PDB file with one MODEL, atoms N, CA, C and O in Angstrom:
MODEL        1
ATOM      1  N   MET A   1      -5.239  -4.069  11.716  1.00  0.00           N
ATOM      2  CA  MET A   1      -5.289  -2.937  10.857  1.00  0.00           C
ATOM      3  C   MET A   1      -5.777  -3.379   9.467  1.00  0.00           C
ATOM      4  O   MET A   1      -5.415  -4.440   8.958  1.00  0.00           O
ATOM      5  N   ARG A   2      -6.612  -2.515   8.885  1.00  0.00           N
ATOM      6  CA  ARG A   2      -7.092  -2.788   7.551  1.00  0.00           C
ATOM      7  C   ARG A   2      -6.702  -1.640   6.667  1.00  0.00           C
ATOM      8  O   ARG A   2      -6.871  -0.481   7.046  1.00  0.00           O
ATOM      9  N   ILE A   3      -6.157  -1.947   5.439  1.00  0.00           N
ATOM     10  CA  ILE A   3      -5.632  -0.956   4.534  1.00  0.00           C
ATOM     11  C   ILE A   3      -6.478  -1.010   3.276  1.00  0.00           C
ATOM     12  O   ILE A   3      -6.880  -2.077   2.811  1.00  0.00           O
ATOM     13  N   ALA A   4      -6.739   0.198   2.732  1.00  0.00           N
ATOM     14  CA  ALA A   4      -7.392   0.358   1.437  1.00  0.00           C
ATOM     15  C   ALA A   4      -6.474   1.079   0.480  1.00  0.00           C
ATOM     16  O   ALA A   4      -5.788   2.027   0.862  1.00  0.00           O
ATOM     17  N   ILE A   5      -6.459   0.629  -0.776  1.00  0.00           N
ATOM     18  CA  ILE A   5      -5.644   1.336  -1.783  1.00  0.00           C
ATOM     19  C   ILE A   5      -6.588   1.757  -2.911  1.00  0.00           C
ATOM     20  O   ILE A   5      -7.215   0.935  -3.579  1.00  0.00           O
ATOM     21  N   ASN A   6      -6.657   3.087  -3.088  1.00  0.00           N
ATOM     22  CA  ASN A   6      -7.516   3.690  -4.083  1.00  0.00           C
ATOM     23  C   ASN A   6      -6.872   3.503  -5.460  1.00  0.00           C
ATOM     24  O   ASN A   6      -5.811   4.053  -5.755  1.00  0.00           O
ATOM     25  N   GLU A   7      -7.561   2.697  -6.300  1.00  0.00           N
ATOM     26  CA  GLU A   7      -7.011   2.375  -7.638  1.00  0.00           C
ATOM     27  C   GLU A   7      -6.903   3.642  -8.488  1.00  0.00           C
ATOM     28  O   GLU A   7      -5.954   3.777  -9.261  1.00  0.00           O
ATOM     29  N   ALA A   8      -7.853   4.573  -8.364  1.00  0.00           N
ATOM     30  CA  ALA A   8      -7.856   5.770  -9.209  1.00  0.00           C
ATOM     31  C   ALA A   8      -6.711   6.714  -8.884  1.00  0.00           C
ATOM     32  O   ALA A   8      -6.251   7.462  -9.747  1.00  0.00           O
ATOM     33  N   LEU A   9      -6.251   6.682  -7.640  1.00  0.00           N
ATOM     34  CA  LEU A   9      -5.165   7.589  -7.278  1.00  0.00           C
ATOM     35  C   LEU A   9      -3.773   7.036  -7.449  1.00  0.00           C
ATOM     36  O   LEU A   9      -2.808   7.790  -7.568  1.00  0.00           O
ATOM     37  N   CYS A  10      -3.661   5.680  -7.463  1.00  0.00           N
ATOM     38  CA  CYS A  10      -2.346   5.042  -7.586  1.00  0.00           C
ATOM     39  C   CYS A  10      -1.787   5.289  -8.962  1.00  0.00           C
ATOM     40  O   CYS A  10      -2.428   4.969  -9.963  1.00  0.00           O
ATOM     41  N   SER A  11      -0.557   5.875  -9.027  1.00  0.00           N
ATOM     42  CA  SER A  11       0.085   6.127 -10.355  1.00  0.00           C
ATOM     43  C   SER A  11       1.365   5.353 -10.530  1.00  0.00           C
ATOM     44  O   SER A  11       2.120   5.587 -11.474  1.00  0.00           O
ATOM     45  N   GLY A  12       1.619   4.411  -9.602  1.00  0.00           N
ATOM     46  CA  GLY A  12       2.726   3.497  -9.799  1.00  0.00           C
ATOM     47  C   GLY A  12       4.133   4.008  -9.444  1.00  0.00           C
ATOM     48  O   GLY A  12       5.129   3.569 -10.020  1.00  0.00           O
ATOM     49  N   HIS A  13       4.192   4.925  -8.503  1.00  0.00           N
ATOM     50  CA  HIS A  13       5.516   5.390  -8.079  1.00  0.00           C
ATOM     51  C   HIS A  13       6.342   4.240  -7.392  1.00  0.00           C
ATOM     52  O   HIS A  13       7.567   4.196  -7.502  1.00  0.00           O
ATOM     53  N   GLY A  14       5.640   3.339  -6.699  1.00  0.00           N
ATOM     54  CA  GLY A  14       6.232   2.177  -6.130  1.00  0.00           C
ATOM     55  C   GLY A  14       6.882   2.375  -4.772  1.00  0.00           C
ATOM     56  O   GLY A  14       7.518   1.450  -4.265  1.00  0.00           O
ATOM     57  N   ARG A  15       6.752   3.500  -4.190  1.00  0.00           N
ATOM     58  CA  ARG A  15       7.385   3.794  -2.896  1.00  0.00           C
ATOM     59  C   ARG A  15       6.876   2.802  -1.810  1.00  0.00           C
ATOM     60  O   ARG A  15       7.634   2.373  -0.941  1.00  0.00           O
ATOM     61  N   CYS A  16       5.608   2.467  -1.890  1.00  0.00           N
ATOM     62  CA  CYS A  16       5.059   1.574  -0.865  1.00  0.00           C
ATOM     63  C   CYS A  16       5.695   0.202  -0.875  1.00  0.00           C
ATOM     64  O   CYS A  16       6.093  -0.306   0.173  1.00  0.00           O
ATOM     65  N   TYR A  17       5.798  -0.405  -2.042  1.00  0.00           N
ATOM     66  CA  TYR A  17       6.415  -1.727  -2.062  1.00  0.00           C
ATOM     67  C   TYR A  17       7.910  -1.753  -2.012  1.00  0.00           C
ATOM     68  O   TYR A  17       8.505  -2.780  -1.687  1.00  0.00           O
ATOM     69  N   VAL A  18       8.531  -0.644  -2.326  1.00  0.00           N
ATOM     70  CA  VAL A  18       9.998  -0.566  -2.138  1.00  0.00           C
ATOM     71  C   VAL A  18      10.381  -0.470  -0.663  1.00  0.00           C
ATOM     72  O   VAL A  18      11.354  -1.080  -0.218  1.00  0.00           O
ATOM     73  N   LEU A  19       9.596   0.308   0.085  1.00  0.00           N
ATOM     74  CA  LEU A  19       9.847   0.506   1.489  1.00  0.00           C
ATOM     75  C   LEU A  19       9.269  -0.561   2.384  1.00  0.00           C
ATOM     76  O   LEU A  19       9.778  -0.793   3.481  1.00  0.00           O
ATOM     77  N   ALA A  20       8.199  -1.225   1.932  1.00  0.00           N
ATOM     78  CA  ALA A  20       7.499  -2.232   2.767  1.00  0.00           C
ATOM     79  C   ALA A  20       7.088  -3.401   1.917  1.00  0.00           C
ATOM     80  O   ALA A  20       5.892  -3.640   1.750  1.00  0.00           O
ATOM     81  N   PRO A  21       8.060  -4.165   1.355  1.00  0.00           N
ATOM     82  CA  PRO A  21       7.704  -5.277   0.500  1.00  0.00           C
ATOM     83  C   PRO A  21       7.020  -6.429   1.236  1.00  0.00           C
ATOM     84  O   PRO A  21       6.463  -7.334   0.614  1.00  0.00           O
ATOM     85  N   GLU A  22       7.071  -6.382   2.582  1.00  0.00           N
ATOM     86  CA  GLU A  22       6.392  -7.416   3.343  1.00  0.00           C
ATOM     87  C   GLU A  22       4.880  -7.201   3.294  1.00  0.00           C
ATOM     88  O   GLU A  22       4.123  -8.134   3.559  1.00  0.00           O
ATOM     89  N   VAL A  23       4.426  -5.993   2.963  1.00  0.00           N
ATOM     90  CA  VAL A  23       2.996  -5.675   2.957  1.00  0.00           C
ATOM     91  C   VAL A  23       2.480  -5.450   1.598  1.00  0.00           C
ATOM     92  O   VAL A  23       1.399  -5.929   1.257  1.00  0.00           O
ATOM     93  N   TYR A  24       3.244  -4.702   0.764  1.00  0.00           N
ATOM     94  CA  TYR A  24       2.793  -4.294  -0.566  1.00  0.00           C
ATOM     95  C   TYR A  24       3.641  -5.041  -1.630  1.00  0.00           C
ATOM     96  O   TYR A  24       4.832  -5.269  -1.417  1.00  0.00           O
ATOM     97  N   THR A  25       3.040  -5.410  -2.742  1.00  0.00           N
ATOM     98  CA  THR A  25       3.802  -6.028  -3.795  1.00  0.00           C
ATOM     99  C   THR A  25       3.486  -5.381  -5.115  1.00  0.00           C
ATOM    100  O   THR A  25       2.423  -4.786  -5.289  1.00  0.00           O
ATOM    101  N   ALA A  26       4.412  -5.495  -6.048  1.00  0.00           N
ATOM    102  CA  ALA A  26       4.325  -4.865  -7.374  1.00  0.00           C
ATOM    103  C   ALA A  26       3.827  -5.791  -8.429  1.00  0.00           C
ATOM    104  O   ALA A  26       4.080  -6.994  -8.379  1.00  0.00           O
ATOM    105  N   ASP A  27       3.106  -5.241  -9.406  1.00  0.00           N
ATOM    106  CA  ASP A  27       2.748  -6.042 -10.590  1.00  0.00           C
ATOM    107  C   ASP A  27       3.710  -5.781 -11.676  1.00  0.00           C
ATOM    108  O   ASP A  27       4.658  -5.023 -11.470  1.00  0.00           O
ATOM    109  N   ASP A  28       3.531  -6.370 -12.849  1.00  0.00           N
ATOM    110  CA  ASP A  28       4.463  -6.221 -13.950  1.00  0.00           C
ATOM    111  C   ASP A  28       4.554  -4.826 -14.507  1.00  0.00           C
ATOM    112  O   ASP A  28       5.525  -4.492 -15.185  1.00  0.00           O
ATOM    113  N   GLU A  29       3.560  -4.003 -14.234  1.00  0.00           N
ATOM    114  CA  GLU A  29       3.556  -2.616 -14.777  1.00  0.00           C
ATOM    115  C   GLU A  29       4.026  -1.597 -13.786  1.00  0.00           C
ATOM    116  O   GLU A  29       4.048  -0.403 -14.085  1.00  0.00           O
ATOM    117  N   GLY A  30       4.424  -2.066 -12.545  1.00  0.00           N
ATOM    118  CA  GLY A  30       4.972  -1.187 -11.540  1.00  0.00           C
ATOM    119  C   GLY A  30       3.931  -0.612 -10.579  1.00  0.00           C
ATOM    120  O   GLY A  30       4.252   0.252  -9.763  1.00  0.00           O
ATOM    121  N   PHE A  31       2.696  -1.083 -10.671  1.00  0.00           N
ATOM    122  CA  PHE A  31       1.659  -0.674  -9.725  1.00  0.00           C
ATOM    123  C   PHE A  31       1.624  -1.668  -8.580  1.00  0.00           C
ATOM    124  O   PHE A  31       2.072  -2.808  -8.698  1.00  0.00           O
ATOM    125  N   VAL A  32       1.077  -1.198  -7.469  1.00  0.00           N
ATOM    126  CA  VAL A  32       0.904  -2.098  -6.313  1.00  0.00           C
ATOM    127  C   VAL A  32      -0.218  -3.074  -6.670  1.00  0.00           C
ATOM    128  O   VAL A  32      -1.274  -2.665  -7.153  1.00  0.00           O
ATOM    129  N   VAL A  33       0.012  -4.335  -6.436  1.00  0.00           N
ATOM    130  CA  VAL A  33      -0.912  -5.400  -6.769  1.00  0.00           C
ATOM    131  C   VAL A  33      -2.240  -5.203  -6.054  1.00  0.00           C
ATOM    132  O   VAL A  33      -3.289  -5.523  -6.614  1.00  0.00           O
ATOM    133  N   GLN A  34      -2.221  -4.682  -4.827  1.00  0.00           N
ATOM    134  CA  GLN A  34      -3.440  -4.568  -4.047  1.00  0.00           C
ATOM    135  C   GLN A  34      -4.271  -3.337  -4.364  1.00  0.00           C
ATOM    136  O   GLN A  34      -5.253  -3.085  -3.666  1.00  0.00           O
ATOM    137  N   ARG A  35      -3.927  -2.555  -5.386  1.00  0.00           N
ATOM    138  CA  ARG A  35      -4.735  -1.358  -5.678  1.00  0.00           C
ATOM    139  C   ARG A  35      -6.164  -1.761  -5.980  1.00  0.00           C
ATOM    140  O   ARG A  35      -6.442  -2.778  -6.615  1.00  0.00           O
ATOM    141  N   GLY A  36      -7.055  -0.916  -5.494  1.00  0.00           N
ATOM    142  CA  GLY A  36      -8.504  -1.140  -5.684  1.00  0.00           C
ATOM    143  C   GLY A  36      -9.069  -2.172  -4.702  1.00  0.00           C
ATOM    144  O   GLY A  36     -10.191  -2.645  -4.885  1.00  0.00           O
ATOM    145  N   THR A  37      -8.305  -2.524  -3.669  1.00  0.00           N
ATOM    146  CA  THR A  37      -8.762  -3.468  -2.707  1.00  0.00           C
ATOM    147  C   THR A  37      -8.616  -2.955  -1.277  1.00  0.00           C
ATOM    148  O   THR A  37      -8.010  -1.912  -1.029  1.00  0.00           O
ATOM    149  N   GLU A  38      -9.182  -3.707  -0.354  1.00  0.00           N
ATOM    150  CA  GLU A  38      -8.959  -3.535   1.092  1.00  0.00           C
ATOM    151  C   GLU A  38      -8.386  -4.877   1.591  1.00  0.00           C
ATOM    152  O   GLU A  38      -8.786  -5.952   1.144  1.00  0.00           O
ATOM    153  N   PHE A  39      -7.456  -4.773   2.512  1.00  0.00           N
ATOM    154  CA  PHE A  39      -6.892  -6.043   3.063  1.00  0.00           C
ATOM    155  C   PHE A  39      -6.444  -5.829   4.467  1.00  0.00           C
ATOM    156  O   PHE A  39      -6.163  -4.704   4.880  1.00  0.00           O
ATOM    157  N   ASP A  40      -6.375  -6.917   5.214  1.00  0.00           N
ATOM    158  CA  ASP A  40      -5.968  -6.912   6.625  1.00  0.00           C
ATOM    159  C   ASP A  40      -4.420  -7.020   6.705  1.00  0.00           C
ATOM    160  O   ASP A  40      -3.796  -7.747   5.932  1.00  0.00           O
ATOM    161  N   VAL A  41      -3.854  -6.309   7.618  1.00  0.00           N
ATOM    162  CA  VAL A  41      -2.435  -6.335   7.828  1.00  0.00           C
ATOM    163  C   VAL A  41      -2.202  -6.957   9.220  1.00  0.00           C
ATOM    164  O   VAL A  41      -2.769  -6.485  10.205  1.00  0.00           O
ATOM    165  N   PRO A  42      -1.380  -8.003   9.306  1.00  0.00           N
ATOM    166  CA  PRO A  42      -1.137  -8.603  10.622  1.00  0.00           C
ATOM    167  C   PRO A  42      -0.435  -7.573  11.565  1.00  0.00           C
ATOM    168  O   PRO A  42       0.308  -6.694  11.127  1.00  0.00           O
ATOM    169  N   ALA A  43      -0.710  -7.734  12.846  1.00  0.00           N
ATOM    170  CA  ALA A  43      -0.200  -6.777  13.841  1.00  0.00           C
ATOM    171  C   ALA A  43       1.321  -6.599  13.717  1.00  0.00           C
ATOM    172  O   ALA A  43       1.820  -5.488  13.892  1.00  0.00           O
ATOM    173  N   GLU A  44       2.045  -7.645  13.428  1.00  0.00           N
ATOM    174  CA  GLU A  44       3.503  -7.505  13.383  1.00  0.00           C
ATOM    175  C   GLU A  44       3.967  -6.736  12.141  1.00  0.00           C
ATOM    176  O   GLU A  44       5.139  -6.366  12.082  1.00  0.00           O
ATOM    177  N   LEU A  45       3.129  -6.481  11.168  1.00  0.00           N
ATOM    178  CA  LEU A  45       3.511  -5.700   9.974  1.00  0.00           C
ATOM    179  C   LEU A  45       2.869  -4.317   9.928  1.00  0.00           C
ATOM    180  O   LEU A  45       3.007  -3.614   8.927  1.00  0.00           O
ATOM    181  N   GLU A  46       2.180  -3.916  10.974  1.00  0.00           N
ATOM    182  CA  GLU A  46       1.488  -2.628  10.992  1.00  0.00           C
ATOM    183  C   GLU A  46       2.479  -1.452  10.782  1.00  0.00           C
ATOM    184  O   GLU A  46       2.198  -0.534  10.012  1.00  0.00           O
ATOM    185  N   GLU A  47       3.605  -1.492  11.454  1.00  0.00           N
ATOM    186  CA  GLU A  47       4.582  -0.426  11.305  1.00  0.00           C
ATOM    187  C   GLU A  47       5.066  -0.304   9.847  1.00  0.00           C
ATOM    188  O   GLU A  47       5.199   0.800   9.319  1.00  0.00           O
ATOM    189  N   LYS A  48       5.321  -1.436   9.220  1.00  0.00           N
ATOM    190  CA  LYS A  48       5.715  -1.445   7.804  1.00  0.00           C
ATOM    191  C   LYS A  48       4.620  -0.874   6.921  1.00  0.00           C
ATOM    192  O   LYS A  48       4.896  -0.103   6.001  1.00  0.00           O
ATOM    193  N   ALA A  49       3.377  -1.251   7.199  1.00  0.00           N
ATOM    194  CA  ALA A  49       2.219  -0.743   6.415  1.00  0.00           C
ATOM    195  C   ALA A  49       2.121   0.740   6.513  1.00  0.00           C
ATOM    196  O   ALA A  49       1.815   1.402   5.521  1.00  0.00           O
ATOM    197  N   ARG A  50       2.368   1.291   7.670  1.00  0.00           N
ATOM    198  CA  ARG A  50       2.353   2.748   7.894  1.00  0.00           C
ATOM    199  C   ARG A  50       3.479   3.441   7.111  1.00  0.00           C
ATOM    200  O   ARG A  50       3.284   4.521   6.553  1.00  0.00           O
ATOM    201  N   ILE A  51       4.618   2.828   7.078  1.00  0.00           N
ATOM    202  CA  ILE A  51       5.759   3.368   6.354  1.00  0.00           C
ATOM    203  C   ILE A  51       5.412   3.507   4.858  1.00  0.00           C
ATOM    204  O   ILE A  51       5.675   4.540   4.242  1.00  0.00           O
ATOM    205  N   GLY A  52       4.807   2.428   4.284  1.00  0.00           N
ATOM    206  CA  GLY A  52       4.412   2.495   2.901  1.00  0.00           C
ATOM    207  C   GLY A  52       3.295   3.494   2.644  1.00  0.00           C
ATOM    208  O   GLY A  52       3.276   4.167   1.614  1.00  0.00           O
ATOM    209  N   LEU A  53       2.379   3.585   3.577  1.00  0.00           N
ATOM    210  CA  LEU A  53       1.275   4.528   3.491  1.00  0.00           C
ATOM    211  C   LEU A  53       1.774   5.955   3.440  1.00  0.00           C
ATOM    212  O   LEU A  53       1.359   6.756   2.602  1.00  0.00           O
ATOM    213  N   GLU A  54       2.702   6.259   4.388  1.00  0.00           N
ATOM    214  CA  GLU A  54       3.229   7.654   4.488  1.00  0.00           C
ATOM    215  C   GLU A  54       4.115   8.015   3.330  1.00  0.00           C
ATOM    216  O   GLU A  54       4.275   9.203   3.048  1.00  0.00           O
ATOM    217  N   ALA A  55       4.708   7.048   2.633  1.00  0.00           N
ATOM    218  CA  ALA A  55       5.579   7.316   1.515  1.00  0.00           C
ATOM    219  C   ALA A  55       4.829   7.605   0.211  1.00  0.00           C
ATOM    220  O   ALA A  55       5.416   8.122  -0.739  1.00  0.00           O
ATOM    221  N   CYS A  56       3.535   7.273   0.162  1.00  0.00           N
ATOM    222  CA  CYS A  56       2.750   7.411  -1.062  1.00  0.00           C
ATOM    223  C   CYS A  56       2.551   8.889  -1.414  1.00  0.00           C
ATOM    224  O   CYS A  56       1.912   9.611  -0.648  1.00  0.00           O
ATOM    225  N   PRO A  57       3.084   9.363  -2.562  1.00  0.00           N
ATOM    226  CA  PRO A  57       2.929  10.787  -2.856  1.00  0.00           C
ATOM    227  C   PRO A  57       1.495  11.188  -3.236  1.00  0.00           C
ATOM    228  O   PRO A  57       1.135  12.362  -3.145  1.00  0.00           O
ATOM    229  N   GLU A  58       0.680  10.216  -3.661  1.00  0.00           N
ATOM    230  CA  GLU A  58      -0.734  10.532  -4.039  1.00  0.00           C
ATOM    231  C   GLU A  58      -1.667  10.345  -2.854  1.00  0.00           C
ATOM    232  O   GLU A  58      -2.817  10.781  -2.908  1.00  0.00           O
ATOM    233  N   GLY A  59      -1.212   9.719  -1.804  1.00  0.00           N
ATOM    234  CA  GLY A  59      -2.116   9.480  -0.697  1.00  0.00           C
ATOM    235  C   GLY A  59      -3.171   8.486  -0.984  1.00  0.00           C
ATOM    236  O   GLY A  59      -4.274   8.590  -0.447  1.00  0.00           O
ATOM    237  N   CYS A  60      -2.876   7.480  -1.844  1.00  0.00           N
ATOM    238  CA  CYS A  60      -3.880   6.509  -2.192  1.00  0.00           C
ATOM    239  C   CYS A  60      -4.070   5.400  -1.224  1.00  0.00           C
ATOM    240  O   CYS A  60      -5.005   4.610  -1.358  1.00  0.00           O
ATOM    241  N   ILE A  61      -3.179   5.312  -0.211  1.00  0.00           N
ATOM    242  CA  ILE A  61      -3.294   4.274   0.788  1.00  0.00           C
ATOM    243  C   ILE A  61      -3.853   4.866   2.055  1.00  0.00           C
ATOM    244  O   ILE A  61      -3.410   5.911   2.533  1.00  0.00           O
ATOM    245  N   SER A  62      -4.864   4.155   2.601  1.00  0.00           N
ATOM    246  CA  SER A  62      -5.499   4.671   3.837  1.00  0.00           C
ATOM    247  C   SER A  62      -5.811   3.518   4.745  1.00  0.00           C
ATOM    248  O   SER A  62      -5.948   2.376   4.308  1.00  0.00           O
ATOM    249  N   ILE A  63      -5.924   3.839   6.047  1.00  0.00           N
ATOM    250  CA  ILE A  63      -6.311   2.877   7.042  1.00  0.00           C
ATOM    251  C   ILE A  63      -7.800   2.990   7.193  1.00  0.00           C
ATOM    252  O   ILE A  63      -8.343   4.082   7.358  1.00  0.00           O
ATOM    253  N   VAL A  64      -8.462   1.850   7.136  1.00  0.00           N
ATOM    254  CA  VAL A  64      -9.911   1.793   7.256  1.00  0.00           C
ATOM    255  C   VAL A  64     -10.284   0.923   8.461  1.00  0.00           C
ATOM    256  O   VAL A  64      -9.657  -0.109   8.697  1.00  0.00           O
ATOM    257  N   GLY A  65     -11.268   1.321   9.194  1.00  0.00           N
ATOM    258  CA  GLY A  65     -11.750   0.521  10.319  1.00  0.00           C
ATOM    259  C   GLY A  65     -10.778   0.251  11.372  1.00  0.00           C
ATOM    260  O   GLY A  65     -11.102  -0.416  12.355  1.00  0.00           O
TER     261      GLY A  65
ENDMDL
END
Protein backbone atom coordinates (compact mmCIF):
# COMPACT_ATOMS: atom_id res chain seq x y z
CA MET A 1 0.00 0.00 0.00
CA ARG A 2 1.20 3.49 -0.82
CA ILE A 3 -0.09 6.53 1.10
CA ALA A 4 -0.09 10.19 0.05
CA ILE A 5 -0.60 13.10 2.44
CA ASN A 6 -1.76 16.37 0.92
CA GLU A 7 0.23 19.13 2.58
CA ALA A 8 -2.29 21.83 1.66
CA LEU A 9 -5.17 20.02 3.37
CA CYS A 10 -3.37 18.93 6.56
CA SER A 11 -4.23 21.29 9.41
CA GLY A 12 -2.55 19.42 12.23
CA HIS A 13 -5.41 17.77 14.10
CA GLY A 14 -3.09 14.84 14.78
CA ARG A 15 -5.68 12.09 14.71
CA CYS A 16 -3.63 10.03 12.26
CA TYR A 17 -0.52 9.83 14.43
CA VAL A 18 -2.45 9.49 17.69
CA LEU A 19 -4.37 6.47 16.37
CA ALA A 20 -1.60 4.96 14.24
CA PRO A 21 1.81 6.04 15.55
CA GLU A 22 3.38 3.03 13.87
CA VAL A 23 2.64 4.65 10.49
CA TYR A 24 2.35 8.41 11.05
CA THR A 25 4.58 10.65 13.15
CA ALA A 26 4.24 14.22 14.44
CA ASP A 27 6.58 17.14 14.00
CA ASP A 28 7.24 19.83 16.62
CA GLU A 29 4.30 21.91 15.36
CA GLY A 30 1.75 19.08 15.58
CA PHE A 31 1.61 18.28 11.88
CA VAL A 32 2.22 14.83 10.46
CA VAL A 33 5.88 14.60 9.40
CA GLN A 34 4.99 12.88 6.13
CA ARG A 35 2.72 15.68 4.83
CA GLY A 36 3.44 16.55 1.24
CA THR A 37 4.87 13.10 0.53
CA GLU A 38 3.99 9.63 -0.66
CA PHE A 39 5.33 6.60 1.13
CA ASP A 40 5.00 2.83 1.20
CA VAL A 41 3.32 1.11 4.12
CA PRO A 42 4.38 -2.45 4.95
CA ALA A 43 1.62 -5.06 4.65
CA GLU A 44 1.56 -5.63 8.41
CA LEU A 45 0.74 -1.94 9.03
CA GLU A 46 -1.93 -1.47 6.35
CA GLU A 47 -4.80 -1.75 8.83
CA LYS A 48 -3.21 0.93 11.04
CA ALA A 49 -2.64 3.16 7.99
CA ARG A 50 -6.34 2.89 7.13
CA ILE A 51 -7.34 3.79 10.69
CA GLY A 52 -5.29 6.98 10.48
CA LEU A 53 -6.62 7.74 7.02
CA GLU A 54 -10.25 7.35 8.08
CA ALA A 55 -9.74 9.51 11.19
CA CYS A 56 -8.48 12.53 9.22
CA PRO A 57 -11.21 15.21 9.28
CA GLU A 58 -9.77 16.99 6.23
CA GLY A 59 -9.37 13.84 4.16
CA CYS A 60 -5.78 14.75 3.37
CA ILE A 61 -4.58 11.13 3.49
CA SER A 62 -5.23 8.91 0.50
CA ILE A 63 -4.19 5.56 -0.86
CA VAL A 64 -2.36 5.78 -4.17
CA GLY A 65 -1.54 2.96 -6.55
